[in-house]
C-alpha positions as CSV (number, residue, x, y, z in Angstrom):
1,M,0.1,0.0,0.1
2,S,1.1,3.3,-0.7
3,F,2.0,5.9,2.0
4,W,-0.6,8.0,0.5
5,S,-3.8,5.6,0.3
6,G,-6.5,6.8,2.2
7,K,-4.8,9.5,3.6
8,R,-6.8,13.2,4.2
9,V,-4.0,15.7,2.9
10,L,-5.2,19.3,3.4
11,V,-2.3,21.5,0.9
12,T,-2.7,25.3,1.4
13,G,-1.5,26.8,-1.4
14,G,-2.2,23.6,-3.1
15,A,-3.8,25.6,-6.6
16,G,-0.2,27.7,-6.9
17,F,2.9,27.3,-8.6
18,L,4.7,25.1,-6.5
19,G,1.1,23.7,-4.7
20,S,-0.7,22.9,-8.2
21,F,2.9,20.2,-8.9
22,L,2.6,18.8,-5.3
23,V,-0.9,18.1,-5.6
24,E,-0.1,16.2,-8.7
25,E,2.8,14.5,-7.9
26,L,0.8,12.8,-4.3
27,I,-2.0,11.5,-7.0
28,R,0.9,9.8,-8.9
29,A,2.1,8.8,-5.2
30,G,-0.8,6.9,-4.9
31,A,-3.0,9.5,-2.5
32,S,-6.9,10.3,-4.1
33,R,-8.1,13.2,-5.8
34,S,-10.9,13.0,-3.4
35,D,-8.8,13.2,-0.2
36,I,-6.7,16.2,-1.2
37,T,-8.0,19.5,-0.2
38,V,-6.9,22.6,-1.4
39,P,-8.4,25.5,-0.2
40,R,-8.5,29.0,-2.3
41,S,-7.5,32.1,-0.3
42,R,-10.6,34.3,-1.6
43,E,-12.7,31.4,-0.1
44,T,-10.8,30.7,3.2
45,D,-8.6,33.8,4.2
46,L,-6.1,31.5,6.7
47,R,-5.3,34.8,8.8
48,T,-9.0,34.2,10.3
49,W,-8.8,31.5,13.0
50,E,-12.2,29.8,12.5
51,N,-11.1,28.7,8.7
52,C,-7.9,27.1,9.6
53,V,-10.3,25.3,12.6
54,R,-12.7,24.4,9.7
55,S,-9.6,23.7,7.3
56,V,-7.6,20.8,9.2
57,R,-10.9,19.0,10.3
58,D,-10.6,15.3,9.7
59,K,-7.6,15.5,8.4
60,D,-4.0,13.3,8.8
61,L,-1.9,15.6,7.1
62,V,-1.2,19.6,6.5
63,I,1.4,20.9,4.2
64,H,1.2,24.5,4.6
65,L,2.3,26.5,1.0
66,A,0.4,29.4,1.2
67,A,2.4,32.3,1.4
68,S,2.2,36.0,0.8
69,V,5.7,36.3,-1.7
70,G,7.5,38.7,-3.9
71,G,10.6,39.9,-5.1
72,I,12.7,42.5,-3.7
73,G,10.8,45.4,-5.1
74,F,7.8,44.2,-3.4
75,N,9.4,43.1,0.0
76,Q,10.6,47.0,0.5
77,E,6.9,48.2,-0.3
78,N,5.2,45.5,1.6
79,P,7.5,44.6,4.9
80,A,4.2,44.6,7.5
81,T,2.3,42.8,5.1
82,L,4.8,39.9,3.9
83,F,5.2,39.8,8.4
84,Y,1.7,39.5,9.7
85,D,0.3,37.5,6.3
86,N,3.2,34.6,7.1
87,A,3.2,35.1,10.0
88,I,-0.3,34.8,11.1
89,M,-1.2,32.0,8.8
90,G,1.5,30.0,9.6
91,I,1.6,30.3,13.5
92,Q,-2.8,29.9,13.6
93,L,-2.7,26.9,10.8
94,M,-0.8,24.7,13.2
95,E,-2.2,25.8,16.2
96,A,-5.7,24.2,15.0
97,A,-3.9,21.3,13.2
98,R,-2.8,20.3,16.6
99,R,-5.6,20.8,18.4
100,G,-7.4,19.2,15.5
101,G,-5.3,16.1,16.3
102,V,-3.4,16.2,13.0
103,A,-0.8,13.1,12.7
104,K,2.0,15.2,10.8
105,F,2.2,19.0,9.6
106,V,5.1,20.2,7.1
107,Q,5.9,23.5,7.1
108,L,7.4,24.9,3.8
109,G,10.3,27.9,5.4
110,T,12.3,30.0,3.1
111,I,15.8,30.6,2.0
112,C,15.5,34.2,3.0
113,A,15.8,33.3,6.6
114,Y,19.2,32.5,6.5
115,P,21.9,35.4,7.6
116,K,22.8,37.9,5.0
117,H,26.2,36.7,5.0
118,T,25.9,33.3,5.2
119,P,29.0,30.8,4.1
120,V,28.2,28.7,1.2
121,P,27.2,26.2,1.2
122,F,24.8,27.1,3.6
123,R,24.2,24.8,6.3
124,E,21.1,24.6,8.4
125,E,23.3,24.6,11.1
126,D,24.0,28.5,9.9
127,L,19.9,29.6,10.4
128,W,20.8,31.6,13.6
129,N,24.5,32.8,13.0
130,G,22.8,36.5,12.3
131,Y,20.5,38.8,10.8
132,P,18.4,38.2,7.4
133,E,18.8,40.1,4.2
134,E,17.2,43.1,5.0
135,T,14.8,44.1,1.7
136,N,13.9,40.5,2.8
137,A,13.9,39.7,6.4
138,P,10.6,40.8,7.5
139,Y,9.2,38.0,5.3
140,G,12.1,35.6,6.3
141,L,11.8,36.2,10.0
142,A,7.9,35.8,9.9
143,K,9.0,31.9,8.2
144,K,11.6,31.5,10.5
145,M,9.6,31.6,13.7
146,L,7.6,29.0,12.2
147,L,10.5,27.0,12.9
148,V,10.6,28.1,16.6
149,Q,6.9,27.1,16.7
150,A,7.5,23.2,14.9
151,Q,10.4,22.6,17.4
152,A,8.8,24.0,20.7
153,Y,5.5,22.2,19.8
154,R,7.6,18.9,19.3
155,Q,9.0,19.9,22.7
156,Q,5.8,20.4,24.6
157,Y,3.1,18.0,22.5
158,G,4.9,15.8,20.9
159,F,3.2,17.3,17.5
160,N,5.2,16.2,14.7
161,A,5.4,19.4,12.5
162,I,8.9,19.0,9.8
163,Y,10.3,22.5,8.7
164,L,11.8,22.5,4.8
165,L,13.8,25.2,3.4
166,P,13.3,25.2,-0.2
167,V,15.9,27.5,-2.8
168,N,14.6,30.0,-4.8
169,L,12.3,28.1,-7.4
170,Y,11.3,28.1,-10.9
171,G,9.1,26.6,-13.6
172,P,5.9,26.8,-15.4
173,R,3.1,28.3,-14.0
174,D,5.4,30.5,-12.3
175,N,4.0,34.5,-11.6
176,F,5.0,36.6,-14.0
177,D,3.8,39.6,-13.1
178,P,6.6,42.3,-13.1
179,R,5.1,43.8,-9.4
180,S,5.9,41.0,-7.9
181,S,7.6,38.1,-9.7
182,H,10.8,36.7,-8.6
183,V,14.0,36.8,-10.7
184,I,14.2,34.6,-13.3
185,P,10.4,34.7,-14.7
186,A,10.9,38.4,-14.4
187,L,14.1,38.2,-16.7
188,I,11.8,36.0,-18.6
189,K,9.3,38.2,-19.4
190,K,11.4,41.1,-19.9
191,F,13.8,39.8,-22.9
192,V,10.9,38.3,-24.7
193,E,9.3,41.5,-24.2
194,A,12.3,43.5,-25.5
195,R,12.9,40.9,-28.1
196,E,9.3,41.2,-29.3
197,S,9.4,45.7,-29.3
198,G,12.8,45.3,-31.1
199,A,14.5,47.1,-28.0
200,A,18.2,47.8,-28.4
201,E,19.2,47.0,-24.6
202,V,17.1,45.8,-21.6
203,T,18.2,47.2,-17.8
204,L,18.2,45.0,-14.6
205,W,19.0,45.4,-11.3
206,G,21.7,45.3,-9.2
207,T,25.5,44.8,-10.0
208,G,25.0,40.9,-11.3
209,R,27.7,39.4,-9.2
210,A,24.9,38.5,-6.7
211,T,24.5,34.6,-6.8
212,R,21.8,32.2,-6.6
213,E,20.5,28.7,-6.8
214,F,17.5,27.5,-8.5
215,L,15.3,24.5,-8.0
216,Y,13.3,23.3,-10.7
217,V,9.6,23.3,-9.6
218,E,8.5,19.6,-10.1
219,D,11.7,18.4,-8.4
220,A,11.0,21.0,-5.6
221,A,7.5,19.0,-5.1
222,R,8.8,15.5,-5.1
223,G,11.5,17.1,-2.3
224,I,8.1,17.7,-0.5
225,M,6.7,14.5,-0.8
226,L,9.4,12.7,0.2
227,A,9.9,14.6,3.2
228,A,6.4,14.4,4.0
229,E,6.9,10.4,3.7
230,R,10.2,9.8,5.2
231,Y,11.6,12.6,7.7
232,D,10.1,13.5,11.1
233,G,12.9,15.3,12.8
234,P,13.2,17.9,14.6
235,E,15.8,19.8,12.6
236,P,15.0,22.0,9.4
237,V,15.8,20.7,6.0
238,N,17.7,22.3,2.8
239,L,16.4,21.6,-0.3
240,G,18.4,23.0,-2.9
241,A,19.9,21.8,-6.5
242,G,23.5,21.9,-5.1
243,F,24.5,24.5,-7.7
244,E,24.9,28.7,-7.9
245,I,25.0,30.8,-10.7
246,S,25.5,34.5,-10.9
247,I,22.8,36.9,-11.7
248,M,24.8,37.9,-14.6
249,D,25.4,34.2,-15.7
250,L,21.2,34.5,-15.8
251,A,20.5,36.7,-17.0
252,L,22.7,36.3,-20.7
253,L,21.4,31.9,-20.1
254,I,18.0,33.8,-20.2
255,R,19.0,36.5,-23.1
256,D,20.0,33.4,-25.5
257,L,17.3,31.1,-24.8
258,T,14.8,34.1,-25.2
259,G,16.4,34.8,-28.8
260,F,17.1,38.8,-27.5
261,E,20.2,40.1,-28.8
262,G,20.2,43.6,-27.3
263,E,22.8,45.0,-24.9
264,I,21.8,44.2,-20.7
265,L,22.7,47.0,-19.0
266,W,23.1,47.0,-14.9
267,D,21.0,49.9,-12.6
268,T,23.4,49.8,-9.3
269,S,21.6,52.2,-8.0
270,K,19.4,49.1,-6.9
271,P,20.2,46.6,-4.5
272,D,21.4,43.3,-5.1
273,G,19.5,41.4,-2.1
274,Q,21.7,38.6,-0.3
275,P,25.3,38.6,-1.7
276,R,25.8,34.4,-2.5
277,R,23.2,31.7,-2.2
278,M,24.0,27.9,-2.2
279,L,22.1,25.1,0.0
280,D,24.0,22.2,1.5
281,T,21.5,19.6,0.4
282,S,23.1,16.4,2.6
283,R,20.4,15.9,5.1
284,A,17.6,16.0,2.0
285,R,19.8,13.3,0.3
286,D,19.1,11.3,3.5
287,F,15.6,10.6,3.1
288,G,16.4,9.7,-0.7
289,F,15.8,13.4,-2.6
290,V,18.3,14.5,-5.3
291,A,17.2,17.2,-7.4
292,G,16.9,15.6,-11.6
293,T,16.4,18.3,-13.3
294,E,19.5,20.0,-15.3
295,F,19.1,24.1,-15.3
296,R,19.1,25.4,-19.0
297,E,16.7,22.6,-20.1
298,G,14.5,23.6,-17.0
299,L,14.8,27.2,-18.3
300,R,13.7,25.7,-22.0
301,K,10.9,24.5,-20.4
302,T,9.7,27.9,-18.7
303,I,10.0,29.9,-21.5
304,D,7.3,27.3,-23.9
305,W,5.1,27.5,-21.0
306,Y,5.4,31.5,-20.6
307,M,5.3,32.1,-24.2
308,E,2.2,29.3,-24.7
309,N,0.4,30.6,-21.9
310,R,0.9,34.5,-21.8
């Protein structure tokens, strides 16, 4: 019998970018679609306690993906909203799940919780060795408090809550809204529009020297599913692909894949964000997770999806 057979699962954010792939992954692994509940934010606001209680009722497992997120500009404009929304949703949902007798709670954290100057590769033990990068600290700290909550609930109540730290995600179905998108969809949209308009140049934020690691969304979904099945420890777990690329090299790669032939200019008055990001993924390998999508191929799939669905 599959681990997922007969399990009643709540996936918050299950209609979103990562969540939609996770639901498909769970069904492939043996979960019944009728046993998976995906609340929609317009009908079930998880900032309201009663909605959290109702959502977790009769569930065996909760996977909390729902979040208020955005890129650097969005983070700078909405720090209070990002802190409140992410903290209150997670805190209330975990408490409701504990009171409701849920057997396991999977909390998604964020790479933004790590200190600004974390040694590369980021190890889970480094999580508390400094303050997060300023442009996304309110979001990162709100999510980080859910790790504290999970560990405290395990200690006091024996509640099986685990905490996963995915690196920057990308892939089909991503958010391409320039007001709130992350770097890969933002670059794809910019270069495609510049090519189509015949623009001679594209201006990007920062210096291009910052580095990032990216995890293909389907790999991330598989990692979450494996952790839900196989990991029951108190310590946080990184989910990543194990490489880093500079924003400048990323921009050049996406420029080539989208067919834009103009110049790239860098607006150095804008922030780079965290200087470097790359994860140590050895803890995730212990329960069988290794990312399998080659980066260039993942970008190509993302660009193809955008061209077909914009």
